[in-house]
C-alpha positions in Angstrom: -53.7 -30.6 -31.3 -55.7 -32.1 -28.5 -56.4 -30.4 -25.2 -53.8 -32.6 -23.3 -51.2 -31.2 -25.8 -51.8 -27.6 -24.6 -49.1 -27.0 -22.0 -50.2 -23.4 -21.1 -50.8 -23.0 -17.5 -54.5 -22.3 -16.4 -53.5 -18.7 -15.5 -52.0 -18.3 -19.3 -55.2 -19.5 -20.7 -57.3 -17.0 -18.8 -54.9 -14.2 -18.6 -56.5 -11.1 -17.6 -56.2 -7.9 -19.4 -56.6 -4.2 -18.6 -59.4 -2.9 -21.0 -60.5 0.5 -21.7 -64.3 0.8 -21.4 -66.4 3.8 -22.3 -70.0 4.1 -22.6 -73.1 6.2 -21.3 -72.7 5.2 -17.7 -68.9 4.5 -17.2 -65.6 5.5 -18.5 -62.4 4.0 -17.1 -60.4 0.9 -17.0 -61.8 -2.5 -16.3 -60.6 -6.2 -15.9 -61.2 -8.6 -18.8 -61.8 -11.4 -16.1 -63.9 -9.9 -13.3 -65.9 -6.8 -12.5 -63.0 -4.9 -11.1 -62.8 -1.2 -12.4 -61.1 2.0 -12.2 -63.2 5.1 -13.2 -61.9 7.9 -14.9 -62.5 11.1 -12.7 -65.0 13.3 -14.2 -63.1 16.7 -14.3 -59.9 14.9 -15.6 -59.1 16.5 -19.0 -55.2 17.3 -19.0 -53.3 14.8 -21.1 -50.5 14.7 -18.5 -53.1 14.1 -15.8 -54.6 11.3 -17.9 -51.3 9.7 -18.3 -50.8 9.7 -14.7 -54.1 8.3 -14.2 -53.4 5.4 -16.6 -50.2 4.5 -14.6 -52.2 4.4 -11.5 -54.9 2.4 -12.8 -52.2 -0.1 -14.2 -50.7 -0.4 -10.9 -54.0 -1.0 -9.1 -54.9 -3.5 -11.8 -51.8 -5.5 -11.0 -52.5 -5.4 -7.3 -56.3 -6.5 -7.5 -57.3 -10.1 -7.2 -60.1 -11.4 -9.3 -61.3 -13.6 -6.5 -62.3 -10.5 -4.6 -64.7 -9.4 -7.4 -67.7 -10.9 -9.1 -66.8 -12.7 -12.4 -67.5 -10.9 -15.5 -70.3 -12.7 -17.4 -69.6 -11.2 -20.9 -68.8 -8.2 -22.6 -71.9 -6.1 -23.4 -71.7 -4.0 -26.3 -73.3 -0.8 -25.9 -74.6 1.2 -28.9 -73.3 4.4 -27.2 -69.8 3.1 -26.9 -67.8 5.1 -28.9 -64.5 3.2 -28.1 -66.2 0.0 -29.0 -67.0 1.4 -32.5 -63.6 2.6 -33.0 -62.1 -0.7 -32.0 -64.4 -2.5 -34.2 -63.2 -0.3 -37.2 -59.7 -1.2 -36.2 -60.3 -4.7 -35.9 -61.8 -4.6 -39.6 -58.3 -3.6 -40.9 -58.5 0.3 -40.4 -55.4 2.2 -39.2 -56.4 3.8 -35.7 -56.1 7.2 -37.1 -58.3 6.4 -40.1 -60.6 4.4 -37.9 -61.1 7.5 -35.6 -61.7 9.7 -38.6 -64.3 7.5 -40.3 -66.0 7.0 -36.7 -66.2 10.9 -36.4 -67.7 11.2 -39.9 -70.2 8.6 -38.9 -71.1 10.3 -35.7 -71.3 13.6 -37.5 -74.0 12.1 -39.6 -75.8 10.3 -36.9 -75.9 13.2 -34.5 -75.5 16.3 -36.6 -78.0 18.3 -34.3 -76.4 17.1 -31.0 -73.2 19.2 -30.3 -72.7 17.7 -26.9 -72.5 14.0 -28.3 -70.2 15.4 -31.2 -67.8 16.9 -28.8 -67.8 13.8 -26.7 -67.1 11.6 -29.8 -64.3 13.9 -30.7 -62.9 13.8 -27.2 -63.1 10.0 -26.9 -61.6 9.6 -30.6 -58.6 11.9 -29.4 -58.3 9.8 -26.3 -58.3 6.7 -28.1 -55.4 7.7 -30.3 -53.6 9.0 -27.3 -53.8 5.6 -25.5 -52.8 3.7 -28.9 -49.6 6.1 -29.0 -48.8 5.3 -25.5 -49.0 1.6 -26.0 -52.0 1.2 -23.6 -54.5 -0.2 -26.3 
């Protein structure tokens, strides 16, 4: 199929997506096309409050204009991004629950003497599964 046969609109070809990002310096929703982001409040831990946060972020995402933000240069994978590691396992064919379990076992081996990192990995794994179950990821 040649490029002229592609009848999709430019907007469809470059459709933006709401992407969950979690790394050392940022945790929250971002746009796949621009630098727009909606950070997760630091003390937000209740599951119902996080669901409300996700709905609010989704609304803000729909309202934002990519032209008002810098273009996203590329996805930078961070070695500390636990969510990215889980997504990679899922993309390799693991079911989300199995991917989280395997990821937690890997982290337990890598960071066995660092309980804060282990707790953060467990929290991010649980949050990943919650978002999958809610259809957000």
